Biopython code that builds the backbone (N, CA, C, O; Angstrom):
import numpy as np
from Bio.PDB.StructureBuilder import StructureBuilder

atoms = [
    (1, "MET", "N", (98.710, 65.516, 132.026)),
    (1, "MET", "CA", (97.740, 64.971, 131.090)),
    (1, "MET", "C", (96.573, 65.949, 130.966)),
    (1, "MET", "O", (96.036, 66.409, 131.974)),
    (2, "ALA", "N", (96.189, 66.260, 129.754)),
    (2, "ALA", "CA", (95.107, 67.211, 129.489)),
    (2, "ALA", "C", (93.756, 66.575, 129.793)),
    (2, "ALA", "O", (93.577, 65.363, 129.674)),
    (3, "ALA", "N", (92.806, 67.429, 130.190)),
    (3, "ALA", "CA", (91.453, 66.947, 130.472)),
    (3, "ALA", "C", (90.787, 66.521, 129.173)),
    (3, "ALA", "O", (91.045, 67.085, 128.110)),
    (4, "GLU", "N", (89.937, 65.530, 129.276)),
    (4, "GLU", "CA", (89.210, 65.031, 128.099)),
    (4, "GLU", "C", (88.202, 66.085, 127.639)),
    (4, "GLU", "O", (87.425, 66.597, 128.445)),
    (5, "VAL", "N", (88.214, 66.402, 126.370)),
    (5, "VAL", "CA", (87.296, 67.386, 125.801)),
    (5, "VAL", "C", (86.143, 66.639, 125.152)),
    (5, "VAL", "O", (86.341, 65.775, 124.297)),
    (6, "ARG", "N", (84.935, 66.989, 125.577)),
    (6, "ARG", "CA", (83.750, 66.355, 124.996)),
    (6, "ARG", "C", (83.290, 67.174, 123.809)),
    (6, "ARG", "O", (83.189, 68.398, 123.890)),
    (7, "LYS", "N", (83.016, 66.509, 122.725)),
    (7, "LYS", "CA", (82.508, 67.210, 121.538)),
    (7, "LYS", "C", (81.036, 67.520, 121.732)),
    (7, "LYS", "O", (80.283, 66.727, 122.297)),
    (8, "ARG", "N", (80.649, 68.677, 121.256)),
    (8, "ARG", "CA", (79.237, 69.065, 121.327)),
    (8, "ARG", "C", (78.502, 68.495, 120.130)),
    (8, "ARG", "O", (79.038, 68.420, 119.024)),
    (9, "ARG", "N", (77.262, 68.095, 120.375)),
    (9, "ARG", "CA", (76.424, 67.580, 119.298)),
    (9, "ARG", "C", (75.355, 68.616, 118.996)),
    (9, "ARG", "O", (74.752, 69.184, 119.907)),
    (10, "ARG", "N", (75.127, 68.856, 117.724)),
    (10, "ARG", "CA", (74.149, 69.854, 117.296)),
    (10, "ARG", "C", (72.760, 69.490, 117.863)),
    (10, "ARG", "O", (72.308, 68.349, 117.770)),
    (11, "GLY", "N", (72.119, 70.487, 118.440)),
    (11, "GLY", "CA", (70.776, 70.292, 118.983)),
    (11, "GLY", "C", (70.758, 69.773, 120.406)),
    (11, "GLY", "O", (69.680, 69.545, 120.955)),
    (12, "PHE", "N", (71.916, 69.578, 121.025)),
    (12, "PHE", "CA", (71.993, 69.085, 122.396)),
    (12, "PHE", "C", (72.571, 70.173, 123.289)),
    (12, "PHE", "O", (73.261, 71.071, 122.805)),
    (13, "THR", "N", (72.298, 70.100, 124.582)),
    (13, "THR", "CA", (72.843, 71.036, 125.545)),
    (13, "THR", "C", (73.145, 70.275, 126.822)),
    (13, "THR", "O", (72.764, 69.113, 126.964)),
    (14, "ARG", "N", (73.822, 70.919, 127.742)),
    (14, "ARG", "CA", (74.154, 70.298, 129.027)),
    (14, "ARG", "C", (73.568, 71.127, 130.161)),
    (14, "ARG", "O", (73.388, 72.339, 130.036)),
    (15, "LEU", "N", (73.277, 70.465, 131.250)),
    (15, "LEU", "CA", (72.821, 71.116, 132.462)),
    (15, "LEU", "C", (74.064, 71.507, 133.256)),
    (15, "LEU", "O", (74.890, 70.652, 133.573)),
    (16, "SER", "N", (74.204, 72.798, 133.582)),
    (16, "SER", "CA", (75.391, 73.267, 134.300)),
    (16, "SER", "C", (75.258, 72.991, 135.792)),
    (16, "SER", "O", (74.206, 72.561, 136.264)),
    (17, "ARG", "N", (76.332, 73.241, 136.522)),
    (17, "ARG", "CA", (76.310, 73.078, 137.977)),
    (17, "ARG", "C", (75.291, 74.007, 138.616)),
    (17, "ARG", "O", (74.772, 73.721, 139.695)),
    (18, "LYS", "N", (75.006, 75.119, 137.950)),
    (18, "LYS", "CA", (74.031, 76.084, 138.462)),
    (18, "LYS", "C", (72.617, 75.778, 137.964)),
    (18, "LYS", "O", (71.716, 76.605, 138.103)),
    (19, "LEU", "N", (72.427, 74.599, 137.388)),
    (19, "LEU", "CA", (71.130, 74.157, 136.855)),
    (19, "LEU", "C", (70.656, 75.045, 135.705)),
    (19, "LEU", "O", (69.457, 75.285, 135.561)),
    (20, "GLN", "N", (71.587, 75.530, 134.892)),
    (20, "GLN", "CA", (71.257, 76.359, 133.739)),
    (20, "GLN", "C", (71.515, 75.584, 132.457)),
    (20, "GLN", "O", (72.386, 74.715, 132.400)),
    (21, "VAL", "N", (70.731, 75.920, 131.419)),
    (21, "VAL", "CA", (70.941, 75.326, 130.098)),
    (21, "VAL", "C", (70.854, 76.423, 129.048)),
    (21, "VAL", "O", (70.219, 77.456, 129.263)),
    (22, "ASN", "N", (71.494, 76.191, 127.919)),
    (22, "ASN", "CA", (71.344, 77.050, 126.748)),
    (22, "ASN", "C", (70.436, 76.317, 125.780)),
    (22, "ASN", "O", (70.640, 75.136, 125.498)),
    (23, "ILE", "N", (69.439, 77.014, 125.275)),
    (23, "ILE", "CA", (68.531, 76.400, 124.313)),
    (23, "ILE", "C", (69.125, 76.605, 122.922)),
    (23, "ILE", "O", (69.447, 77.733, 122.551)),
    (24, "PRO", "N", (69.275, 75.536, 122.156)),
    (24, "PRO", "CA", (69.836, 75.685, 120.799)),
    (24, "PRO", "C", (69.006, 76.658, 119.961)),
    (24, "PRO", "O", (67.776, 76.660, 120.026)),
    (25, "ARG", "N", (69.695, 77.480, 119.179)),
    (25, "ARG", "CA", (69.045, 78.503, 118.359)),
    (25, "ARG", "C", (67.967, 77.912, 117.440)),
    (25, "ARG", "O", (66.878, 78.474, 117.319)),
    (26, "ALA", "N", (68.266, 76.798, 116.805)),
    (26, "ALA", "CA", (67.301, 76.196, 115.876)),
    (26, "ALA", "C", (66.008, 75.830, 116.597)),
    (26, "ALA", "O", (64.922, 76.002, 116.042)),
    (27, "ALA", "N", (66.111, 75.327, 117.827)),
    (27, "ALA", "CA", (64.920, 74.961, 118.592)),
    (27, "ALA", "C", (64.132, 76.209, 118.978)),
    (27, "ALA", "O", (62.904, 76.216, 118.904)),
    (28, "MET", "N", (64.839, 77.268, 119.391)),
    (28, "MET", "CA", (64.156, 78.519, 119.743)),
    (28, "MET", "C", (63.421, 79.099, 118.555)),
    (28, "MET", "O", (62.268, 79.517, 118.669)),
    (29, "GLU", "N", (64.094, 79.124, 117.408)),
    (29, "GLU", "CA", (63.473, 79.695, 116.217)),
    (29, "GLU", "C", (62.272, 78.864, 115.771)),
    (29, "GLU", "O", (61.242, 79.417, 115.385)),
    (30, "ALA", "N", (62.403, 77.546, 115.823)),
    (30, "ALA", "CA", (61.289, 76.673, 115.421)),
    (30, "ALA", "C", (60.087, 76.833, 116.348)),
    (30, "ALA", "O", (58.943, 76.680, 115.921)),
    (31, "ALA", "N", (60.351, 77.142, 117.622)),
    (31, "ALA", "CA", (59.273, 77.313, 118.594)),
    (31, "ALA", "C", (58.724, 78.737, 118.599)),
    (31, "ALA", "O", (57.734, 79.020, 119.274)),
    (32, "GLY", "N", (59.362, 79.629, 117.852)),
    (32, "GLY", "CA", (58.898, 81.013, 117.808)),
    (32, "GLY", "C", (59.250, 81.799, 119.061)),
    (32, "GLY", "O", (58.600, 82.798, 119.368)),
    (33, "LEU", "N", (60.277, 81.357, 119.791)),
    (33, "LEU", "CA", (60.699, 82.050, 120.997)),
    (33, "LEU", "C", (61.743, 83.099, 120.633)),
    (33, "LEU", "O", (62.453, 82.975, 119.635)),
    (34, "ASP", "N", (61.821, 84.133, 121.463)),
    (34, "ASP", "CA", (62.772, 85.211, 121.201)),
    (34, "ASP", "C", (63.476, 85.574, 122.496)),
    (34, "ASP", "O", (62.987, 85.285, 123.588)),
    (35, "VAL", "N", (64.625, 86.209, 122.361)),
    (35, "VAL", "CA", (65.389, 86.647, 123.524)),
    (35, "VAL", "C", (64.512, 87.560, 124.371)),
    (35, "VAL", "O", (63.864, 88.461, 123.839)),
    (36, "GLY", "N", (64.483, 87.343, 125.665)),
    (36, "GLY", "CA", (63.696, 88.167, 126.571)),
    (36, "GLY", "C", (62.316, 87.607, 126.869)),
    (36, "GLY", "O", (61.639, 88.104, 127.769)),
    (37, "ASP", "N", (61.879, 86.585, 126.137)),
    (37, "ASP", "CA", (60.579, 85.971, 126.428)),
    (37, "ASP", "C", (60.613, 85.344, 127.814)),
    (37, "ASP", "O", (61.614, 84.745, 128.206)),
    (38, "GLU", "N", (59.518, 85.482, 128.555)),
    (38, "GLU", "CA", (59.402, 84.808, 129.840)),
    (38, "GLU", "C", (58.914, 83.392, 129.564)),
    (38, "GLU", "O", (57.943, 83.193, 128.834)),
    (39, "LEU", "N", (59.587, 82.418, 130.147)),
    (39, "LEU", "CA", (59.278, 81.021, 129.875)),
    (39, "LEU", "C", (58.780, 80.320, 131.130)),
    (39, "LEU", "O", (59.255, 80.582, 132.235)),
    (40, "LYS", "N", (57.823, 79.432, 130.944)),
    (40, "LYS", "CA", (57.288, 78.606, 132.026)),
    (40, "LYS", "C", (57.868, 77.213, 131.852)),
    (40, "LYS", "O", (57.856, 76.665, 130.749)),
    (41, "VAL", "N", (58.376, 76.638, 132.935)),
    (41, "VAL", "CA", (59.020, 75.331, 132.884)),
    (41, "VAL", "C", (58.229, 74.357, 133.751)),
    (41, "VAL", "O", (57.987, 74.621, 134.929)),
    (42, "ASP", "N", (57.828, 73.230, 133.166)),
    (42, "ASP", "CA", (57.073, 72.204, 133.880)),
    (42, "ASP", "C", (57.715, 70.844, 133.684)),
    (42, "ASP", "O", (58.239, 70.541, 132.612)),
    (43, "ALA", "N", (57.671, 70.028, 134.727)),
    (43, "ALA", "CA", (58.113, 68.645, 134.606)),
    (43, "ALA", "C", (56.977, 67.860, 133.963)),
    (43, "ALA", "O", (55.813, 68.013, 134.334)),
    (44, "ALA", "N", (57.326, 67.022, 132.998)),
    (44, "ALA", "CA", (56.319, 66.221, 132.293)),
    (44, "ALA", "C", (56.717, 64.745, 132.379)),
    (44, "ALA", "O", (56.710, 64.022, 131.383)),
    (45, "GLY", "N", (57.055, 64.331, 133.568)),
    (45, "GLY", "CA", (57.480, 62.948, 133.755)),
    (45, "GLY", "C", (58.981, 62.875, 133.942)),
    (45, "GLY", "O", (59.690, 63.870, 133.792)),
    (46, "ARG", "N", (59.441, 61.726, 134.260)),
    (46, "ARG", "CA", (60.866, 61.515, 134.539)),
    (46, "ARG", "C", (61.696, 61.751, 133.271)),
    (46, "ARG", "O", (61.461, 61.127, 132.236)),
    (47, "GLY", "N", (62.663, 62.655, 133.370)),
    (47, "GLY", "CA", (63.553, 62.926, 132.247)),
    (47, "GLY", "C", (62.958, 63.810, 131.173)),
    (47, "GLY", "O", (63.523, 63.913, 130.085)),
    (48, "ARG", "N", (61.826, 64.455, 131.447)),
    (48, "ARG", "CA", (61.166, 65.282, 130.430)),
    (48, "ARG", "C", (60.734, 66.604, 131.044)),
    (48, "ARG", "O", (60.085, 66.630, 132.090)),
    (49, "ILE", "N", (61.099, 67.701, 130.389)),
    (49, "ILE", "CA", (60.721, 69.047, 130.814)),
    (49, "ILE", "C", (60.067, 69.746, 129.628)),
    (49, "ILE", "O", (60.540, 69.639, 128.497)),
    (50, "VAL", "N", (58.982, 70.458, 129.893)),
    (50, "VAL", "CA", (58.285, 71.210, 128.849)),
    (50, "VAL", "C", (58.462, 72.691, 129.146)),
    (50, "VAL", "O", (58.180, 73.150, 130.253)),
    (51, "ILE", "N", (58.935, 73.435, 128.147)),
    (51, "ILE", "CA", (59.143, 74.875, 128.274)),
    (51, "ILE", "C", (58.165, 75.567, 127.335)),
    (51, "ILE", "O", (58.135, 75.277, 126.139)),
    (52, "THR", "N", (57.365, 76.483, 127.876)),
    (52, "THR", "CA", (56.409, 77.224, 127.055)),
    (52, "THR", "C", (56.540, 78.711, 127.360)),
    (52, "THR", "O", (56.944, 79.099, 128.457)),
    (53, "ARG", "N", (56.195, 79.532, 126.384)),
    (53, "ARG", "CA", (56.219, 80.975, 126.601)),
    (53, "ARG", "C", (55.113, 81.311, 127.588)),
    (53, "ARG", "O", (53.966, 80.900, 127.415)),
    (54, "ALA", "N", (55.469, 82.063, 128.627)),
    (54, "ALA", "CA", (54.483, 82.496, 129.612)),
    (54, "ALA", "C", (53.625, 83.581, 128.984)),
    (54, "ALA", "O", (54.122, 84.430, 128.244)),
    (55, "THR", "N", (52.352, 83.546, 129.280)),
    (55, "THR", "CA", (51.458, 84.564, 128.740)),
    (55, "THR", "C", (51.312, 85.695, 129.743)),
    (55, "THR", "O", (51.292, 85.464, 130.952)),
    (56, "ASP", "N", (51.211, 86.898, 129.248)),
    (56, "ASP", "CA", (51.002, 88.078, 130.073)),
    (56, "ASP", "C", (49.518, 88.118, 130.438)),
    (56, "ASP", "O", (48.672, 88.184, 129.547)),
    (57, "PRO", "N", (49.183, 88.081, 131.745)),
    (57, "PRO", "CA", (47.762, 88.063, 132.133)),
    (57, "PRO", "C", (46.979, 89.248, 131.584)),
    (57, "PRO", "O", (45.826, 89.090, 131.181)),
    (58, "LEU", "N", (47.585, 90.431, 131.560)),
    (58, "LEU", "CA", (46.873, 91.602, 131.034)),
    (58, "LEU", "C", (46.621, 91.480, 129.544)),
    (58, "LEU", "O", (45.578, 91.906, 129.047)),
    (59, "ALA", "N", (47.581, 90.895, 128.826)),
    (59, "ALA", "CA", (47.389, 90.695, 127.389)),
    (59, "ALA", "C", (46.264, 89.688, 127.140)),
    (59, "ALA", "O", (45.500, 89.831, 126.186)),
    (60, "GLU", "N", (46.166, 88.675, 127.995)),
    (60, "GLU", "CA", (45.097, 87.683, 127.853)),
    (60, "GLU", "C", (43.725, 88.313, 128.111)),
    (60, "GLU", "O", (42.757, 88.000, 127.417)),
    (61, "ILE", "N", (43.642, 89.194, 129.100)),
    (61, "ILE", "CA", (42.374, 89.875, 129.384)),
    (61, "ILE", "C", (41.985, 90.771, 128.205)),
    (61, "ILE", "O", (40.821, 90.816, 127.807)),
    (62, "GLU", "N", (42.962, 91.476, 127.658)),
    (62, "GLU", "CA", (42.705, 92.344, 126.500)),
    (62, "GLU", "C", (42.223, 91.524, 125.304)),
    (62, "GLU", "O", (41.286, 91.920, 124.612)),
    (63, "ARG", "N", (42.867, 90.380, 125.063)),
    (63, "ARG", "CA", (42.472, 89.512, 123.954)),
    (63, "ARG", "C", (41.037, 89.021, 124.151)),
    (63, "ARG", "O", (40.243, 89.015, 123.211)),
    (64, "PHE", "N", (40.710, 88.611, 125.377)),
    (64, "PHE", "CA", (39.360, 88.141, 125.685)),
    (64, "PHE", "C", (38.333, 89.247, 125.468)),
    (64, "PHE", "O", (37.258, 89.012, 124.916)),
    (65, "ALA", "N", (38.679, 90.462, 125.911)),
    (65, "ALA", "CA", (37.762, 91.594, 125.752)),
    (65, "ALA", "C", (37.524, 91.894, 124.276)),
    (65, "ALA", "O", (36.398, 92.181, 123.870)),
    (66, "GLN", "N", (38.583, 91.828, 123.477)),
    (66, "GLN", "CA", (38.439, 92.103, 122.043)),
    (66, "GLN", "C", (37.615, 91.020, 121.358)),
    (66, "GLN", "O", (36.823, 91.317, 120.464)),
    (67, "GLU", "N", (37.795, 89.765, 121.771)),
    (67, "GLU", "CA", (37.031, 88.672, 121.157)),
    (67, "GLU", "C", (35.550, 88.791, 121.468)),
    (67, "GLU", "O", (34.712, 88.353, 120.680)),
    (68, "ASN", "N", (35.218, 89.386, 122.623)),
    (68, "ASN", "CA", (33.824, 89.466, 123.047)),
    (68, "ASN", "C", (33.225, 90.855, 122.897)),
    (68, "ASN", "O", (32.139, 91.123, 123.411)),
    (69, "ALA", "N", (33.925, 91.741, 122.197)),
    (69, "ALA", "CA", (33.392, 93.081, 121.962)),
    (69, "ALA", "C", (32.119, 92.961, 121.128)),
    (69, "ALA", "O", (32.052, 92.169, 120.189)),
    (70, "GLY", "N", (31.119, 93.751, 121.481)),
    (70, "GLY", "CA", (29.862, 93.734, 120.740)),
    (70, "GLY", "C", (28.937, 92.598, 121.134)),
    (70, "GLY", "O", (27.914, 92.378, 120.485)),
    (71, "LEU", "N", (29.279, 91.878, 122.183)),
    (71, "LEU", "CA", (28.459, 90.757, 122.632)),
    (71, "LEU", "C", (27.107, 91.244, 123.159)),
    (71, "LEU", "O", (26.084, 90.582, 122.983)),
    (72, "TYR", "N", (27.119, 92.409, 123.808)),
    (72, "TYR", "CA", (25.893, 92.992, 124.345)),
    (72, "TYR", "C", (25.578, 94.272, 123.577)),
    (72, "TYR", "O", (26.491, 94.954, 123.111)),
    (73, "PRO", "N", (24.300, 94.601, 123.442)),
    (73, "PRO", "CA", (23.922, 95.802, 122.692)),
    (73, "PRO", "C", (24.330, 97.070, 123.443)),
    (73, "PRO", "O", (24.516, 97.036, 124.660)),
    (74, "PRO", "N", (24.469, 98.190, 122.722)),
    (74, "PRO", "CA", (24.815, 99.461, 123.376)),
    (74, "PRO", "C", (23.792, 99.811, 124.453)),
    (74, "PRO", "O", (22.589, 99.637, 124.259)),
    (75, "GLY", "N", (24.285, 100.309, 125.599)),
    (75, "GLY", "CA", (23.396, 100.717, 126.691)),
    (75, "GLY", "C", (23.032, 99.597, 127.642)),
    (75, "GLY", "O", (22.406, 99.856, 128.669)),
    (76, "TYR", "N", (23.396, 98.373, 127.345)),
    (76, "TYR", "CA", (23.022, 97.225, 128.185)),
    (76, "TYR", "C", (23.603, 97.358, 129.591)),
    (76, "TYR", "O", (22.900, 97.144, 130.579)),
    (77, "LEU", "N", (24.872, 97.705, 129.679)),
    (77, "LEU", "CA", (25.520, 97.837, 130.984)),
    (77, "LEU", "C", (24.873, 98.950, 131.805)),
    (77, "LEU", "O", (24.670, 98.791, 133.009)),
    (78, "GLU", "N", (24.551, 100.061, 131.173)),
    (78, "GLU", "CA", (23.918, 101.165, 131.876)),
    (78, "GLU", "C", (22.551, 100.748, 132.427)),
    (78, "GLU", "O", (22.192, 101.132, 133.541)),
    (79, "ARG", "N", (21.788, 99.967, 131.660)),
    (79, "ARG", "CA", (20.480, 99.488, 132.143)),
    (79, "ARG", "C", (20.647, 98.561, 133.336)),
    (79, "ARG", "O", (19.857, 98.618, 134.279)),
    (80, "LEU", "N", (21.660, 97.711, 133.308)),
    (80, "LEU", "CA", (21.908, 96.835, 134.457)),
    (80, "LEU", "C", (22.268, 97.639, 135.695)),
    (80, "LEU", "O", (21.773, 97.364, 136.788)),
    (81, "ARG", "N", (23.130, 98.631, 135.523)),
    (81, "ARG", "CA", (23.513, 99.461, 136.657)),
    (81, "ARG", "C", (22.314, 100.213, 137.222)),
    (81, "ARG", "O", (22.214, 100.384, 138.437)),
    (82, "ALA", "N", (21.411, 100.661, 136.371)),
    (82, "ALA", "CA", (20.218, 101.377, 136.818)),
    (82, "ALA", "C", (19.347, 100.477, 137.669)),
    (82, "ALA", "O", (18.670, 100.967, 138.573)),
    (83, "GLU", "N", (19.339, 99.153, 137.409)),
    (83, "GLU", "CA", (18.540, 98.217, 138.207)),
    (83, "GLU", "C", (19.050, 98.119, 139.638)),
    (83, "GLU", "O", (18.282, 97.816, 140.551)),
    (84, "TRP", "N", (20.331, 98.373, 139.839)),
    (84, "TRP", "CA", (20.912, 98.243, 141.180)),
    (84, "TRP", "C", (20.521, 99.404, 142.089)),
    (84, "TRP", "O", (20.577, 99.275, 143.312)),
    (85, "GLU", "N", (20.129, 100.525, 141.513)),
    (85, "GLU", "CA", (19.841, 101.719, 142.299)),
    (85, "GLU", "C", (18.457, 101.694, 142.905)),
    (85, "GLU", "O", (18.070, 102.635, 143.597)),
]
sb = StructureBuilder()
sb.init_structure("model")
sb.init_model(0)
sb.init_chain("A")
sb.init_seg("    ")
for serial, (resi, resn, name, xyz) in enumerate(atoms, 1):
    if name == "N":
        sb.init_residue(resn, " ", resi, " ")
    sb.init_atom(name, np.array(xyz, "f"), 0.0, 1.0, " ", f" {name:<3s}", serial, name[0])
structure = sb.get_structure()
């Protein structure tokens, strides 16, 4: 007797014995995720998992620096350093 074959449903996936899943392409594209993205996985209650793209800490520091460029006038840092001497 042949094993029962389960039909796949569009947009659904299964958890493998190795605790792995495949994310449906439509969901990845809608979320703006791409192959090779590092993902953060969090439990959000019983039966719910939230997957988000992990942010690169260096990229976040660079973004912060660019957002705050020009916050202080030219020479300000040098004047502060001179006070320490």
